[in-house]
KOLGU-920298 format. One line per 10 residues: number of its first residue (from 1); for each residue z, x, y of N, C-alpha, C, CB. Coordinates in Angstrom, 1 decimal, padded with zeros to 4 digits. Atoms other than C-alpha are relative to their C-alpha. Glycine has a CB too. Layout:
N
NUM = Z:X:Y:Z:X:Y:Z:X:Y:Z:X:Y ~ ... .
END
This chain:
116
1 = -001.3:-000.7:-000.3:104.8:023.4:-137.4:001.2:-000.9:000.0:-000.2:000.7:001.4 ~ -001.1:000.9:-000.1:106.9:020.3:-137.2:001.1:000.2:-001.1:-000.5:-001.4:-000.1 ~ -001.0:-000.2:001.0:108.6:020.9:-140.6:000.9:001.2:000.1:-000.7:000.0:-001.4 ~ -000.8:-001.2:-000.2:109.8:024.3:-139.5:000.9:-000.1:001.2:-001.0:001.1:000.2 ~ -000.8:000.1:-001.1:111.5:023.0:-136.4:001.3:-000.7:-000.3:-000.7:-000.7:001.1 ~ -001.3:000.7:000.1:115.2:022.1:-136.2:000.0:-001.2:000.9:001.2:000.9:000.3 ~ 000.1:001.1:-001.0:114.5:019.8:-133.2:-001.4:-000.2:000.4:001.0:000.3:001.2 ~ 001.4:000.2:-000.3:111.1:018.3:-132.9:-000.3:-000.6:001.4:-000.6:-001.0:-001.1 ~ 000.1:000.6:-001.3:111.8:016.7:-129.5:-000.9:000.8:001.0:001.3:-000.3:000.6 ~ 000.9:-000.8:-000.9:110.3:019.6:-127.5:-001.4:000.0:-000.3:000.5:001.4:000.1 .
11 = 001.4:000.0:000.4:107.1:019.6:-129.5:-000.6:-001.4:000.4:-000.1:000.2:-001.5 ~ 000.5:001.3:-000.4:106.8:015.8:-129.0:-000.2:-000.1:001.5:001.0:-001.1:-000.5 ~ 000.1:000.0:-001.4:107.3:016.3:-125.3:-001.3:000.7:000.5:001.2:000.5:000.7 ~ 001.2:-000.8:-000.3:104.6:018.9:-125.2:-001.3:-000.8:-000.3:-000.1:001.4:-000.7 ~ 001.1:000.8:000.4:102.2:016.6:-127.0:-000.2:-001.1:001.0:000.2:-000.6:-001.5 ~ 000.1:001.1:-001.0:103.0:013.7:-124.6:-000.6:000.6:001.3:001.4:-000.6:000.3 ~ 000.5:-000.6:-001.3:102.4:016.0:-121.5:-001.4:000.5:-000.1:000.9:001.1:000.4 ~ 001.3:-000.6:000.2:099.3:017.7:-122.9:-001.1:-001.0:-000.3:000.1:001.1:-001.0 ~ 001.1:000.8:000.5:097.4:014.9:-124.5:000.1:-001.5:000.3:000.0:000.1:-001.5 ~ -000.1:001.5:-000.2:098.8:011.4:-123.7:000.4:-000.5:001.4:001.1:-000.4:-001.0 .
21 = -000.5:000.5:-001.3:100.4:011.2:-120.3:-001.1:-000.4:001.0:000.9:001.0:000.7 ~ 001.1:000.3:-001.0:097.2:011.4:-118.1:-000.8:-001.2:-000.5:-000.8:001.2:000.2 ~ 000.8:001.1:000.4:095.0:009.1:-120.3:000.8:-001.3:000.0:-000.5:000.3:-001.4 ~ -000.8:001.2:000.0:097.9:006.6:-120.7:000.1:-000.5:001.4:001.4:000.3:-000.6 ~ -000.2:000.4:-001.4:098.5:006.5:-116.9:-001.4:-000.6:000.5:000.4:001.1:000.9 ~ 001.3:000.4:-000.5:094.7:006.1:-116.2:-000.3:-001.4:-000.7:-001.1:001.0:-000.4 ~ 000.3:001.3:000.7:094.4:003.3:-118.8:000.8:-001.1:000.6:000.2:000.1:-001.5 ~ -000.9:001.0:-000.6:097.4:001.4:-117.5:-000.4:-000.4:001.4:001.5:000.5:000.0 ~ 000.5:000.3:-001.4:096.1:001.7:-113.9:-001.3:-000.8:-000.1:-000.2:001.3:000.8 ~ 001.2:000.8:000.1:092.7:000.3:-115.0:000.3:-001.4:-000.4:-001.0:000.7:-001.0 .
31 = -000.3:001.4:000.6:094.2:-002.6:-117.0:000.9:-000.8:000.9:000.6:000.2:-001.3 ~ -001.1:000.7:-000.7:097.3:-003.5:-114.9:-000.1:000.2:001.5:001.3:000.4:-000.5 ~ 000.1:-000.2:-001.4:096.4:-002.1:-111.5:001.3:000.8:000.5:-000.1:-001.3:000.8 ~ -001.1:-000.8:-000.5:098.9:-000.4:-109.2:001.2:-000.8:000.2:-000.4:000.6:001.4 ~ -001.2:000.9:-000.2:101.2:-003.4:-108.8:000.8:-000.2:-001.3:-000.4:-001.4:000.5 ~ -000.9:000.2:001.1:104.2:-004.0:-111.0:-000.4:-001.4:-000.7:001.5:000.0:000.4 ~ 000.3:001.2:000.7:103.4:-006.6:-113.7:001.2:-000.4:-000.9:-001.3:000.1:-000.9 ~ -001.1:000.5:000.9:106.2:-008.7:-115.3:-000.6:-001.0:-000.9:001.1:-000.7:000.9 ~ 000.5:001.0:001.0:105.5:-010.6:-118.5:000.3:000.3:-001.4:-001.4:-000.2:000.2 ~ -000.1:-000.2:001.4:105.1:-010.7:-122.2:-001.2:000.8:-000.5:000.0:-001.4:-000.7 .
41 = 001.1:-000.9:000.5:103.1:-008.1:-124.1:000.1:000.0:-001.6:000.2:001.4:000.5 ~ 000.2:-000.1:001.5:101.9:-007.5:-127.7:-000.4:001.4:-000.3:-000.9:-001.1:-000.5 ~ 000.4:-001.3:000.5:101.6:-004.3:-129.6:-000.4:-000.3:-001.5:001.1:001.1:000.1 ~ 000.5:000.3:001.3:099.4:-004.6:-132.7:-000.5:001.2:-000.7:-001.2:-001.0:000.1 ~ 000.4:-001.1:000.8:098.9:-002.2:-135.5:-001.4:-000.3:-000.5:001.0:000.3:-001.2 ~ 001.4:000.2:000.4:095.1:-001.9:-136.1:-000.2:000.1:-001.4:-000.9:000.9:000.8 ~ 000.1:-000.2:001.5:095.6:-000.8:-139.7:000.5:-001.2:-000.8:000.7:001.3:-000.4 ~ -000.7:001.0:000.8:097.9:-003.6:-140.9:-000.1:-001.4:000.6:001.4:000.4:-000.1 ~ 000.0:001.3:-000.7:097.5:-006.4:-138.3:001.4:-000.5:000.4:-000.6:-001.0:-000.9 ~ -001.4:000.4:-000.5:101.3:-006.6:-137.8:000.1:000.3:001.5:001.1:000.8:-000.8 .
51 = -000.1:-000.1:-001.4:102.4:-007.0:-134.3:001.5:-000.1:000.5:-000.8:-001.0:000.8 ~ -001.3:000.1:-000.6:105.4:-006.7:-132.0:-000.2:-000.7:001.3:000.6:001.5:000.2 ~ 000.0:000.7:-001.3:106.1:-009.0:-129.1:001.2:000.4:000.8:000.0:-001.6:-000.2 ~ -001.0:-000.5:-000.9:108.1:-007.8:-126.1:-000.1:-000.6:001.4:000.1:001.5:000.0 ~ 000.0:000.4:-001.4:109.0:-008.6:-122.6:000.4:001.2:000.9:001.0:-001.2:000.3 ~ -000.3:-001.1:-001.0:109.2:-006.4:-119.5:-000.1:-000.4:001.4:-000.8:001.3:-000.3 ~ 000.1:000.3:-001.5:109.9:-006.6:-115.8:-001.1:000.9:000.5:001.3:000.4:000.7 ~ 001.1:-000.9:-000.4:107.5:-003.6:-115.5:-000.8:000.4:-001.3:000.5:001.2:000.8 ~ 000.7:-000.2:001.3:105.0:-003.7:-118.4:-000.6:001.4:-000.1:-001.1:-001.0:-000.2 ~ 000.5:-001.3:000.0:103.4:-000.4:-117.4:001.0:001.0:-000.5:-000.6:000.4:001.4 .
61 = -001.0:-000.9:000.4:106.6:001.5:-117.7:000.4:-000.2:-001.4:001.3:-000.2:000.9 ~ -000.4:000.3:001.3:107.5:-000.3:-120.9:-001.1:000.6:-001.0:000.1:-001.5:-000.2 ~ 001.0:-000.6:000.9:104.1:000.7:-122.5:000.2:001.5:-000.1:-001.4:-000.3:000.6 ~ -000.3:-001.4:000.1:104.8:004.3:-121.6:001.2:000.4:-000.8:000.2:000.6:001.4 ~ -001.2:-000.3:000.9:108.2:004.2:-123.2:-000.3:-000.2:-001.4:001.2:-001.0:000.4 ~ 000.4:000.2:001.4:106.7:002.7:-126.4:-000.8:001.2:-000.5:-000.7:-001.3:-000.1 ~ 000.8:-001.1:000.4:104.1:005.4:-126.5:000.8:001.3:-000.3:-001.1:000.3:001.0 ~ -000.9:-001.2:000.1:106.7:008.2:-126.0:000.8:-000.1:-001.3:000.9:000.2:001.2 ~ -000.8:000.2:001.2:108.9:006.7:-128.7:-000.9:000.1:-001.3:000.7:-001.4:000.0 ~ 001.0:-000.1:001.1:105.8:006.4:-131.0:-000.4:001.4:-000.3:-001.2:-000.8:000.4 .
71 = 000.3:-001.4:000.2:105.3:010.1:-130.5:001.3:000.8:-000.5:-000.5:000.7:001.2 ~ -001.2:-000.6:000.5:108.9:010.8:-131.5:001.0:000.4:001.1:-000.3:001.1:-000.9 ~ -000.8:-000.3:-001.1:110.5:011.2:-128.1:001.1:-001.0:000.1:-000.7:000.2:001.3 ~ -001.2:000.9:-000.1:114.0:009.6:-128.2:-000.3:-001.3:-000.6:000.3:-000.2:001.5 ~ 000.3:001.3:000.7:112.8:007.0:-130.7:001.1:-000.5:-000.8:-001.2:000.3:-000.9 ~ -001.0:000.7:000.9:115.3:004.6:-132.1:-000.7:-000.2:-001.4:000.6:-001.3:000.6 ~ 000.5:000.3:001.3:114.9:003.9:-135.8:-000.4:-001.4:-000.2:001.0:000.4:-001.1 ~ 000.5:001.3:000.2:112.7:000.8:-135.8:-001.2:000.0:-000.8:-000.2:-000.7:001.4 ~ 001.3:000.1:000.8:109.8:-000.4:-137.9:-001.2:000.3:000.9:-000.1:-001.4:-000.6 ~ 001.2:-000.3:-000.9:107.5:-000.2:-134.8:-000.2:001.5:000.1:000.3:-000.7:001.3 .
81 = 000.2:-001.4:-000.2:108.2:003.4:-134.1:-000.2:000.8:-001.2:001.3:000.5:000.7 ~ 000.3:-000.6:001.3:108.2:004.4:-137.7:-001.5:-000.1:-000.3:000.9:-000.6:-001.2 ~ 001.5:000.2:000.2:104.7:002.9:-138.0:-000.8:000.8:000.9:-000.3:-001.5:000.1 ~ 000.7:-000.8:-000.9:103.6:004.6:-134.9:000.0:001.5:-000.3:000.6:-000.2:001.4 ~ -000.1:-001.4:000.4:104.8:007.9:-136.1:-000.9:000.3:-001.3:001.4:000.4:-000.4 ~ 000.8:-000.2:001.2:103.1:007.4:-139.5:-001.5:-000.2:000.3:000.4:-001.0:-001.0 ~ 001.4:000.4:-000.2:099.8:005.8:-138.3:-000.6:000.7:001.3:-000.2:-001.5:000.1 ~ 000.5:-000.5:-001.3:099.5:007.4:-134.8:-000.1:-001.0:001.0:-001.3:000.7:-000.2 ~ 000.0:001.0:-001.1:099.8:005.6:-131.5:-001.4:-000.4:000.3:000.7:000.6:001.2 ~ 001.4:000.4:-000.3:096.0:005.6:-131.3:-000.4:-001.2:-000.8:-000.9:001.2:-000.4 .
91 = 000.3:001.1:000.8:096.0:003.0:-134.0:000.8:-001.3:000.3:000.3:000.3:-001.5 ~ -000.7:001.1:-000.5:097.9:000.5:-131.9:-000.6:-000.5:001.2:001.5:000.3:000.2 ~ 000.6:000.7:-001.2:096.6:-002.0:-129.4:001.1:-000.6:000.9:-001.1:-001.1:-000.4 ~ -001.0:000.5:-001.0:098.7:-002.7:-126.3:-000.7:-001.1:000.8:000.6:001.1:000.8 ~ 000.7:001.0:-000.8:097.9:-006.0:-124.5:001.1:-000.8:000.7:-000.9:-000.9:-000.8 ~ -000.9:001.0:-000.7:099.5:-008.3:-121.9:-000.4:-001.4:-000.5:-000.2:000.2:001.6 ~ 000.2:001.4:000.4:099.8:-011.8:-123.3:000.1:-001.0:001.1:000.9:-000.4:-001.1 ~ -000.2:001.0:-001.1:101.1:-013.6:-120.3:000.8:000.7:001.1:000.7:-001.2:-000.5 ~ -000.8:-000.4:-001.2:102.3:-012.7:-116.8:000.9:-001.2:000.4:-001.0:000.4:001.2 ~ -000.9:001.0:-000.3:105.3:-014.6:-115.7:001.1:000.5:000.9:000.6:-000.7:-001.2 .
101 = -001.2:-000.4:-000.9:108.4:-014.6:-113.4:001.1:000.6:-000.9:000.5:-001.2:000.8 ~ -001.1:-000.7:000.8:111.4:-012.5:-114.6:000.9:-001.1:-000.6:000.8:000.9:000.9 ~ -000.9:001.0:000.5:113.4:-015.7:-114.9:-000.5:-000.8:-001.3:000.3:-001.0:001.1 ~ 000.7:000.7:001.2:110.9:-017.0:-117.6:-000.1:000.9:-001.2:-001.3:-000.5:000.5 ~ 000.3:-001.0:001.1:110.9:-013.9:-119.8:000.5:-000.4:-001.3:000.5:001.3:000.4 ~ -000.6:000.3:001.3:113.3:-015.0:-122.5:-000.7:-001.2:-000.7:001.5:-000.3:000.2 ~ 000.7:001.1:000.6:111.7:-018.4:-123.0:-001.4:000.3:-000.4:000.0:-001.2:001.0 ~ 001.4:-000.4:000.3:108.2:-017.0:-122.9:-000.1:000.9:-001.2:-000.7:000.6:001.2 ~ 000.0:-000.9:001.1:109.0:-014.2:-125.3:000.3:-000.8:-001.3:001.1:001.1:000.2 ~ -000.3:000.8:001.2:110.5:-016.7:-127.8:-001.2:-000.8:-000.4:001.2:-000.9:000.2 .
111 = 001.2:000.8:000.2:107.4:-018.9:-127.5:-001.0:000.9:-000.7:-000.5:-000.6:001.2 ~ 001.0:-000.8:000.6:105.1:-016.0:-128.3:000.3:000.6:-001.3:-000.4:001.1:001.0 ~ -000.5:-000.4:001.3:107.2:-014.7:-131.1:-000.3:-001.0:-001.1:001.5:000.4:000.0 ~ 000.3:001.1:000.9:107.0:-018.1:-132.7:-001.5:-000.2:-000.3:000.6:-001.3:000.5 ~ 001.4:000.2:000.1:103.3:-018.3:-132.0:-000.6:001.0:-001.0:-000.7:000.2:001.4 ~ 000.6:-001.0:000.9:102.5:-015.0:-133.8:000.8:000.1:-001.3:000.0:001.4:000.7 .
END
């Protein structure tokens, strides 16, 4: 039905609420726990092997934002979100590379970008 809609945002929100929100929250709680985790993360496309390195003061919230954007909710036009829309967010692996202090985020992110 997407091609027939003038605005796909409501459909994307329904998909998030119906199919992704609960499993995403449960997965994040199992992996990161209930405490806020600050650090560097990696999102890898399982089909192409390409990856994105990012930093976040709250990685759990950032992962949720990425998934929502990957579903088309308020997504800026980036290569990452375009790939998520084309391949499906199910084909991306989200992982924490390194936990660190907020003051170290910029240096650590640069290191990991250079590494990958």
